[in-house]
C-alpha positions as CSV (number, residue, x, y, z in Angstrom):
1,X,44.7,-26.1,102.2
2,X,47.2,-23.6,100.9
3,X,49.3,-26.4,99.5
4,X,46.3,-27.8,97.7
5,X,45.4,-24.5,96.2
6,X,49.0,-24.1,95.0
7,X,48.8,-27.6,93.3
8,X,45.5,-26.6,91.8
9,X,47.0,-23.4,90.3
10,X,50.1,-25.2,89.1
11,X,48.0,-27.9,87.4
12,X,45.8,-25.2,85.8
13,X,48.7,-23.1,84.6
14,X,50.5,-26.1,83.2
15,X,47.5,-27.5,81.3
16,X,46.6,-24.2,79.9
17,X,50.2,-23.7,78.8
18,X,50.0,-27.1,77.0
19,X,46.8,-26.0,75.3
20,X,48.4,-22.7,74.2
21,X,51.5,-24.5,72.8
22,X,49.3,-26.9,70.8
23,X,50.3,-30.0,72.8
24,X,46.8,-31.4,72.5
25,X,45.2,-32.4,69.2
26,X,41.6,-31.7,68.2
27,X,39.3,-34.7,68.2
28,X,41.5,-36.8,70.5
29,X,40.3,-38.0,73.9
30,X,42.8,-37.6,76.7
31,X,42.8,-39.5,80.0
32,X,42.8,-37.5,83.3
33,X,44.7,-40.3,85.0
34,X,47.5,-40.5,82.4
35,X,47.7,-36.7,82.3
36,X,48.1,-36.5,86.1
37,X,50.9,-39.0,85.9
38,X,52.5,-37.2,83.0
39,X,52.7,-33.9,84.8
40,X,53.4,-35.5,88.2
41,X,50.5,-33.9,90.0
42,X,47.8,-35.9,91.9
43,X,44.4,-36.5,90.2
44,X,42.3,-34.2,92.5
45,X,44.1,-30.9,91.6
46,X,44.2,-32.0,88.0
47,X,40.5,-32.8,88.0
48,X,39.7,-29.4,89.5
49,X,42.0,-27.7,86.9
50,X,40.2,-29.6,84.1
51,X,36.8,-28.5,85.4
52,X,38.0,-24.9,85.4
53,X,39.3,-25.2,81.9
54,X,36.0,-26.7,80.8
55,X,34.1,-23.8,82.4
56,X,36.3,-21.5,80.4
57,X,35.6,-23.5,77.2
58,X,39.2,-24.6,76.6
59,X,38.1,-28.3,76.8
60,X,35.0,-30.5,76.9
61,X,34.8,-33.2,79.6
62,X,33.4,-36.5,78.5
63,X,32.0,-38.5,81.5
64,X,33.7,-41.8,82.0
65,X,36.0,-41.2,79.0
66,X,38.2,-38.2,79.6
67,X,38.4,-34.8,78.0
68,X,39.1,-33.3,74.6
69,X,39.8,-29.8,73.2
70,X,36.7,-27.7,72.8
71,X,35.9,-26.7,69.2
72,X,34.4,-23.2,69.1
73,X,30.7,-23.1,68.1
74,X,29.0,-20.3,66.3
75,X,27.7,-19.1,69.7
76,X,31.2,-19.1,71.2
77,X,32.5,-17.1,68.3
78,X,29.6,-14.6,68.3
79,X,30.0,-14.1,72.1
80,X,33.8,-13.7,71.8
81,X,33.4,-11.1,69.0
82,X,31.0,-9.0,71.0
83,X,33.1,-9.2,74.2
84,X,36.2,-8.2,72.3
85,X,34.6,-5.2,70.7
86,X,33.1,-3.9,73.9
87,X,36.1,-4.4,76.2
88,X,38.9,-3.5,73.8
89,X,37.2,-0.4,72.5
90,X,36.6,0.8,76.1
91,X,40.2,0.0,77.2
92,X,41.7,1.5,74.1
93,X,39.7,4.7,74.6
94,X,41.1,5.0,78.2
95,X,44.6,4.6,76.9
96,X,44.2,7.2,74.2
97,X,42.5,9.6,76.5
98,X,45.4,9.4,79.0
99,X,48.2,9.5,76.4
100,X,50.9,10.7,76.6
101,X,51.0,10.4,80.3
102,X,53.5,7.8,81.7
103,X,51.0,5.0,82.4
104,X,49.6,5.1,78.8
105,X,53.1,5.4,77.3
106,X,54.1,2.3,79.2
107,X,51.0,0.4,78.0
108,X,51.7,1.4,74.4
109,X,55.3,0.5,74.9
110,X,54.3,-3.1,75.9
111,X,52.1,-3.3,72.8
112,X,55.0,-2.1,70.6
113,X,57.3,-4.7,72.2
114,X,54.7,-7.5,71.4
115,X,54.4,-6.2,67.8
116,X,58.1,-6.2,67.3
117,X,58.3,-9.8,68.5
118,X,55.6,-10.7,66.0
119,X,57.6,-9.0,63.2
120,X,60.7,-11.0,64.2
121,X,58.8,-14.3,64.1
122,X,57.4,-13.7,60.6
123,X,60.9,-12.6,59.4
124,X,62.5,-15.8,60.7
125,X,61.3,-19.0,59.2
126,X,63.1,-21.1,61.7
127,X,61.6,-19.3,64.7
128,X,58.1,-18.9,63.4
129,X,55.3,-20.9,65.0
130,X,51.6,-20.3,65.1
131,X,51.4,-20.8,68.9
132,X,54.2,-18.3,69.6
133,X,52.7,-15.7,67.3
134,X,49.4,-16.1,69.1
135,X,51.0,-15.8,72.5
136,X,52.6,-12.5,71.3
137,X,49.2,-11.5,70.0
138,X,47.7,-12.2,73.4
139,X,50.4,-10.0,75.0
140,X,49.5,-7.2,72.7
141,X,45.8,-7.2,73.5
142,X,46.4,-8.0,77.2
143,X,48.4,-4.7,77.5
144,X,45.2,-2.8,76.9
145,X,43.3,-4.6,79.7
146,X,46.3,-4.5,82.1
147,X,46.2,-0.7,81.7
148,X,43.1,-0.8,84.0
149,X,44.8,-3.1,86.5
150,X,41.8,-5.5,86.8
151,X,43.6,-8.9,87.0
152,X,40.5,-11.0,87.1
153,X,39.3,-9.5,83.8
154,X,42.6,-10.3,82.1
155,X,42.4,-14.0,82.9
156,X,38.8,-14.2,81.8
157,X,39.7,-12.4,78.6
158,X,42.3,-15.0,77.8
159,X,39.6,-17.6,77.2
160,X,37.8,-15.1,74.9
161,X,41.0,-14.5,72.9
162,X,41.6,-18.2,72.7
163,X,38.5,-18.6,70.5
164,X,40.5,-16.7,67.9
165,X,43.6,-18.9,68.2
166,X,44.5,-20.1,64.6
167,X,45.1,-23.7,65.5
168,X,41.3,-24.1,65.9
169,X,41.2,-24.0,62.2
170,X,43.9,-26.5,61.4
171,X,43.0,-30.0,62.3
172,X,46.1,-31.6,60.8
173,X,49.1,-31.1,63.2
174,X,51.6,-31.6,60.3
175,X,50.6,-28.4,58.6
176,X,50.0,-26.1,61.6
177,X,53.3,-24.2,61.1
178,X,53.0,-24.0,57.3
179,X,49.4,-23.0,56.6
180,X,49.5,-20.1,54.1
181,X,46.1,-18.8,54.9
182,X,47.0,-18.4,58.6
183,X,50.4,-17.0,57.7
184,X,48.8,-14.3,55.4
185,X,46.4,-13.4,58.2
186,X,49.4,-12.9,60.5
187,X,50.9,-10.5,58.0
188,X,47.6,-8.5,58.0
189,X,47.6,-8.6,61.8
190,X,51.0,-6.7,61.9
191,X,49.5,-3.8,59.9
192,X,46.3,-3.7,62.0
193,X,48.3,-3.7,65.2
194,X,50.5,-0.9,64.0
195,X,47.3,1.1,63.0
196,X,45.9,0.5,66.5
197,X,49.1,1.9,68.1
198,X,49.0,4.9,65.8
199,X,45.4,5.6,66.7
200,X,46.1,5.3,70.4
201,X,48.8,8.0,70.1
202,X,46.4,10.3,68.1
203,X,44.1,11.0,71.1
204,X,41.2,10.8,68.6
205,X,38.3,8.6,69.7
206,X,37.1,8.0,66.2
207,X,40.4,6.7,65.0
208,X,40.7,4.5,68.0
209,X,37.2,3.0,67.4
210,X,37.9,2.5,63.7
211,X,41.3,0.8,64.3
212,X,39.9,-1.6,67.0
213,X,36.8,-2.5,64.9
214,X,38.9,-3.0,61.8
215,X,41.2,-5.4,63.5
216,X,38.6,-7.5,65.3
217,X,36.3,-7.5,62.3
218,X,39.2,-8.8,60.1
219,X,40.0,-11.5,62.7
220,X,36.4,-12.5,62.7
221,X,36.1,-12.5,59.0
222,X,39.2,-14.8,58.7
223,X,37.9,-17.1,61.4
224,X,34.3,-17.3,60.0
225,X,35.4,-17.9,56.4
226,X,37.7,-20.7,57.4
227,X,35.1,-22.4,59.5
228,X,32.5,-22.1,56.7
229,X,34.9,-23.9,54.4
230,X,35.1,-26.9,56.7
231,X,32.5,-29.5,55.7
232,X,31.8,-30.5,59.3
233,X,30.8,-27.0,60.4
234,X,28.2,-24.9,58.6
235,X,28.0,-21.2,59.5
236,X,25.2,-19.0,58.1
237,X,26.1,-16.1,56.0
238,X,23.6,-14.0,57.9
239,X,26.3,-14.0,60.7
240,X,28.3,-11.5,58.6
241,X,25.3,-9.1,58.5
242,X,25.0,-9.3,62.3
243,X,28.6,-8.2,62.5
244,X,28.0,-5.2,60.3
245,X,25.0,-4.1,62.3
246,X,26.9,-4.4,65.6
247,X,29.8,-2.3,64.3
248,X,27.6,0.8,64.0
249,X,28.8,4.0,65.6
250,X,29.2,3.6,69.3
251,X,30.6,6.8,70.9
252,X,33.8,6.3,72.8
253,X,34.0,9.8,74.2
254,X,33.4,10.3,77.9
255,X,34.9,7.1,79.3
256,X,34.9,8.5,82.8
257,X,31.9,9.8,84.6
């Protein structure tokens, strides 16, 4: 049983890594049998891993056909937006409230390390890749959640963050690493991440709330506008009004009872 669980976990981690590194293409159907042979793991652990990935909305399983990458729906994006605002605002508030104690300083240090890596990627054309930038972005945001040491929440949150992964917006693999719109968004991300770190060190709940909301709103705006420009997907403009209404003042003081 323990060996089976180990294979199940190995298959899941391997397949999720393939997704994160853009090794699957949107719109293409993949065979479970061929995939199991490719990664040298038996079909049952691979099937269980695929079912888990489907539950987390990384993929869609097509009965008697295989599976394909899941394209985020408006409902997926709306849900991810709300979850990110609630969780990141809360976690950031805890970090700011505790700063400059050692634990908070370590958390902010991990965020600064991820930000520095993102800077290095954008400054080096040969090293730059969308998938690596996103992985560093994930590390930046995970640091906030890991501050609370709730491992199950961190893993669940990865699937929420994945909704915002830029390669959802680029269906042609040949331009994934060159898309100027995504590259410009990455540059804005650096500024927003730096502002979040500055706010965390300020111990000021209002600045923390503003920095987190600005960053997530900007990510949402870029995602929504890009999806609206795609003929196959129509997103109502009223969605933007919903975002504004949700981002009303929500007090961050008093995180602990």
